[in-house]
C-alpha positions as CSV (number, residue, x, y, z in Angstrom):
1,M,72.4,19.2,1.7
2,I,70.1,16.2,1.7
3,D,71.6,13.0,3.1
4,N,70.7,10.1,0.8
5,S,72.2,7.3,2.9
6,Y,69.8,4.7,4.3
7,R,69.4,4.6,8.1
8,W,67.0,3.1,10.7
9,Y,64.6,5.6,12.1
10,P,62.2,5.1,15.0
11,V,58.6,6.2,14.0
12,Y,55.8,7.0,16.4
13,T,52.5,5.5,15.4
14,R,48.9,6.3,16.4
15,S,47.6,4.4,19.3
16,R,47.3,0.6,18.6
17,A,48.1,1.2,14.9
18,E,51.5,-0.4,14.8
19,K,50.5,-3.6,12.8
20,K,48.4,-1.7,10.3
21,A,51.1,0.9,9.7
22,F,53.7,-1.9,9.4
23,E,51.6,-3.6,6.7
24,E,51.0,-0.5,4.8
25,L,54.7,0.6,4.8
26,N,55.6,-2.9,3.6
27,R,53.1,-2.6,0.7
28,K,54.8,0.7,-0.2
29,G,58.1,-1.2,-0.4
30,I,59.6,0.4,2.7
31,T,61.8,-1.8,4.8
32,T,60.1,-1.8,8.2
33,Y,60.7,-3.6,11.5
34,L,58.0,-4.1,14.1
35,P,59.4,-5.9,17.2
36,L,56.7,-8.3,18.4
37,H,56.7,-10.6,21.4
38,K,54.3,-13.3,22.6
39,T,52.6,-12.6,25.8
40,L,49.9,-14.4,27.8
41,K,46.7,-12.4,28.0
42,Q,43.9,-13.3,30.4
43,W,40.2,-12.6,30.0
44,S,37.4,-13.5,32.3
45,D,36.8,-16.7,30.4
46,R,40.1,-17.7,28.9
47,K,43.9,-17.2,28.6
48,K,45.6,-16.9,25.3
49,F,49.1,-16.2,23.9
50,I,49.0,-13.2,21.6
51,E,51.7,-11.4,19.6
52,E,51.9,-7.8,20.5
53,P,54.3,-4.9,19.8
54,L,57.2,-4.9,22.2
55,L,57.4,-1.1,22.2
56,K,53.9,0.4,22.2
57,S,53.3,2.9,19.4
58,Y,56.8,2.5,17.8
59,L,58.2,0.8,14.7
60,F,61.4,1.3,12.8
61,V,61.9,2.2,9.1
62,Y,65.0,1.8,7.0
63,I,64.9,4.8,4.6
64,S,66.9,7.7,3.1
65,S,65.9,11.3,3.8
66,K,64.1,11.3,0.4
67,E,61.5,8.9,1.8
68,Y,60.5,10.9,5.0
69,A,57.3,12.3,3.4
70,E,56.3,8.9,2.1
71,V,56.5,7.5,5.6
72,L,54.6,10.4,7.1
73,M,51.8,10.0,4.5
74,T,51.2,6.4,5.7
75,N,48.0,5.7,7.6
76,G,48.8,5.0,11.3
77,I,52.1,7.0,11.3
78,A,52.0,10.0,13.6
79,R,55.6,11.4,13.4
80,F,59.3,10.8,13.5
81,L,61.1,11.1,16.7
82,Y,63.4,14.0,17.2
83,F,66.6,14.4,19.3
84,S,68.2,17.8,19.7
85,G,66.1,19.2,16.9
86,N,67.0,16.5,14.4
87,I,65.2,13.4,13.3
88,A,66.5,10.6,15.5
89,S,68.2,7.6,13.8
90,M,69.4,4.3,15.2
91,P,72.5,2.3,14.4
92,G,71.7,-0.9,12.5
93,Q,73.5,-2.8,15.2
94,Q,70.9,-1.9,17.8
95,I,68.1,-3.2,15.5
96,E,70.0,-6.4,15.0
97,H,70.5,-6.7,18.8
98,L,66.8,-6.2,19.3
99,K,66.0,-9.0,16.7
100,L,68.4,-11.3,18.5
101,L,66.9,-10.6,21.8
102,L,63.4,-11.4,20.5
103,A,64.6,-14.5,18.8
104,T,65.5,-16.0,22.2
105,E,61.8,-16.1,23.1
106,Q,62.5,-15.3,26.7
107,E,59.9,-13.4,28.7
108,L,60.6,-9.7,28.3
109,A,59.4,-6.7,30.2
110,V,59.7,-3.1,28.9
111,F,59.8,-0.2,31.3
112,D,59.3,3.4,30.6
113,Y,61.9,5.3,32.7
114,D,60.3,8.7,32.2
115,I,59.2,8.7,35.9
116,K,61.1,11.5,37.5
117,P,61.8,12.1,41.2
118,G,59.0,14.1,42.8
119,Q,56.4,12.7,40.4
120,K,53.3,11.0,41.7
121,V,52.8,7.3,40.8
122,L,50.1,4.7,41.3
123,V,51.4,1.4,42.9
124,K,50.0,-1.4,40.7
125,A,51.1,-4.5,42.6
126,G,52.3,-5.7,46.0
127,P,51.1,-4.9,49.5
128,F,50.7,-1.2,48.7
129,K,48.6,-1.8,45.6
130,D,46.3,1.1,44.5
131,M,48.2,3.6,46.8
132,I,49.5,6.9,45.4
133,A,53.1,7.5,46.2
134,E,55.9,9.9,45.3
135,M,58.9,8.8,43.3
136,V,62.0,9.5,45.4
137,S,64.8,8.1,43.3
138,V,65.8,5.5,40.7
139,Q,68.5,3.1,42.2
140,N,69.0,1.2,39.0
141,K,67.0,0.3,35.9
142,Q,64.8,-2.1,37.9
143,R,64.5,-0.6,41.4
144,I,63.0,2.6,42.7
145,I,62.3,4.2,46.1
146,L,58.8,5.5,46.7
147,R,57.6,7.7,49.5
148,L,54.1,6.8,50.8
149,D,52.5,9.8,52.6
150,N,48.9,8.8,52.5
151,I,49.0,6.3,55.4
152,G,49.6,8.9,58.1
153,Y,53.4,8.5,58.0
154,S,56.0,9.1,55.4
155,I,57.5,5.7,54.6
156,E,60.1,5.0,51.9
157,I,59.8,1.6,50.2
158,N,62.1,0.0,47.7
159,T,60.1,-1.6,44.8
160,S,60.3,-2.5,41.1
161,V,59.6,0.0,38.3
162,A,57.2,-2.7,37.0
163,F,54.9,-2.1,39.9
164,V,54.2,1.6,39.4
165,E,52.8,3.8,36.7
166,P,52.8,7.6,36.5
167,I,49.6,9.5,37.2
């Protein structure tokens, strides 16, 4: 049976195609939400505030199951997200909370928590910048413990998720 009720669905876009996909979906009459936030970017000659997607390569569409194909035929759209074999949907309340959060215009940081214990990471900031470490554990959503083996000793440091990236 086809479910004709409307829901919010997260959609994965092609790299750096969020805004173009958003515009094309809107032209097709599909209700779309692309969370954007202002961030300060620095180049060698200037600094500038730009508006960029909060969640890289993601946007949200409000559709019924009859419109799946129409969304997938949109330039810039890669695929729907799946959870347990089904297309993932989001409660409308979560979309509203995201809109409220962005309306506050506070500085936001988004972290990808797919770094698993045992995984190698590159330290991007702090006194251990540019060192490769092993992720030991996640203490909470902001702090992690890393093991540094490449300095002749095994040292565990407590640092922020924002300071590392998986390699």
